[in-house]
C-alpha positions, 0 to 999 in steps of 0.5 A: 214409198216416197211420193213427194219431192220439194218444188223444183221451181219454188223453193216456197211452192207446193211439192212435187208430186214424183211421177214414180214414187221412190223406196224410203230406203233409196231416199235415206242413202241420198244424205245425212239429213232430211236437208242434204237428202232433199237436195240431192233429189232435186239435183238428181231430177234436174239432171234428168233434163240436162245435158249432164246425161252426156257426160262420158261417166255418167252416161256408161253409168246410165247405160250399165243401169238401162241394161239391168232394167230392160233384162231384169226389171221389164223383159218381155215375154215373145208370145201374145198371151190373149186376155179374153175373158173366157179361159176355158178350152175343151180337153176333147182330142188332147193328149193326157199332158195337154188336159192335165194342163188344161185341169190344172190351169182350171184349179189356178184360175179358182184359187186366184179368185174364180172367172167372175171375179177376174171378169170384172177387171178392165184395168189396174194400176200397180206401185211397187219397190225393186232391189236389183244385185248384180255381178260382173260379167266373168269367164263362165268356167273361171271358178275363182273368178267367180268366188272373189267378184264384186256384186252391187245393190240398186234400189228403185221404185216402178208404176205399172198400169194394164187395161184390156185387151193387151195394152200396158205401160211400166215406168221404172226409176233405179239409181238416176236412170229411168226406163219406160216401156210400153204396149199400145196393141199395135207395138211395143216400145222402150225408151230410157232417159239418156235416149233421143228416140224410143226403140220398138218392136212386135207387141209383146207382154211385159213378164212381170204380169206373169209374176203372180200379178196378172192371173188371166194373162198367166191363165192364158199363157198356160192353157195350152201347155203340157203338164210334163212332171212334178217337182218339190219346190220349198217343201211343196208338190208342184205341177210342172206346166211347160210351154214352147214358142213356136218356130213362127212365133220366134220368126215374128218376134225377131229383129234386124240384128237378132234371131230368137233360136229358142225360148221355153217357159215352165209354170210350177203349180202348188198341189195344195194351194192351186196357186203358182209359186214359180215362173221359169223362162230360158231363150237363145238369141243370135246377134249380128254385131257391126263387124258381122260377126255372131253372138250367142246370148242365153238368158235364163231368168226364175221367179219365185212368188211369195205373199199372196193376198186378196185385193177385189177378191182377186189373189195377187203375188205382193212379193218374190223374187227373180234370178237371171242368169246370162251367158254371152258366147259366140265367135270372137267373143270369150265365154262370159257369164253374169248373175242378177237377182232382183227382189220386188214388193207390190206396195198398191194394186188398184183394179178399174181405175177410173179415167185410164185412157188409150193415151196413156200407153202411147210411146212418147213423142221423139221431138218432145224427147229431143226438146227436153234433152235439148 
């Protein structure tokens, strides 16, 4: 990962530390030699603070990248996962499916390092890189078109901060577009490099934490699940745990122009190792357009966790891939389908970082954003 860049203001000045490190492969694609690559990176960084983002062609490009980063790079889960240090609930008066799920979760806690190791974690800082492959929108029933679809690859890097009990902030850079999202405990927010303001909603956890990165959040999510069966994944026998989002939560997490009709979550836990090796969720949204029509978006996402390694006694997935399928249909909207895949790799994971304050998780100041963009 590249962490330094030529000084923007002075050619002979100290190198600039990048807020978000970028993959070496992404830097190498910026030119044929080191001088051209540095100059292109310099131009790219200057473009983030200029009016170039308002040009129609570039604006469409940024909007497309923002769509990918929101949907695959930084999706949220409509459940407020509690991060209390105690991850235990009695099985008394529970059904067989519920009590089995609680036992599987306790095995998972042991496999990821055990309750004592998890209890000493108060915050984390993670840097990593991603590669997103995406297809064009096409009619879902047109098989001939689906075979001839063009796909594009985009490289990027991210920095992720988390602090107990439920604070987090993600900065993600890909192909000249930067997206920030976070949760300050009172609201979740999002902002991209071509916006003058940030969007906000009810507090929600980041899906990326549940992709083998935060065992405590994963255990708390599935502690009230039901075990619905078994499945073989990559030649491993796995238990399947299922969580249904309640109507009250769906209503609370809905917005002014959209409703969450259903959201179901599955976790696949390896019977041999006790680790979660696949995480899956499916959601159906009803969105009201400006013309007062109703369009449905069905988003199915499955993540496969790989390369588990211990960091300070905690077993973390350091790589994996996520596949997302988007279906769009409804009144005056043809049925369209789009598929995306993200591959990710963690480069650094640090726990209990000194100096991490609540201020780091606050949304950006809108007045400063407008001043910077103008």
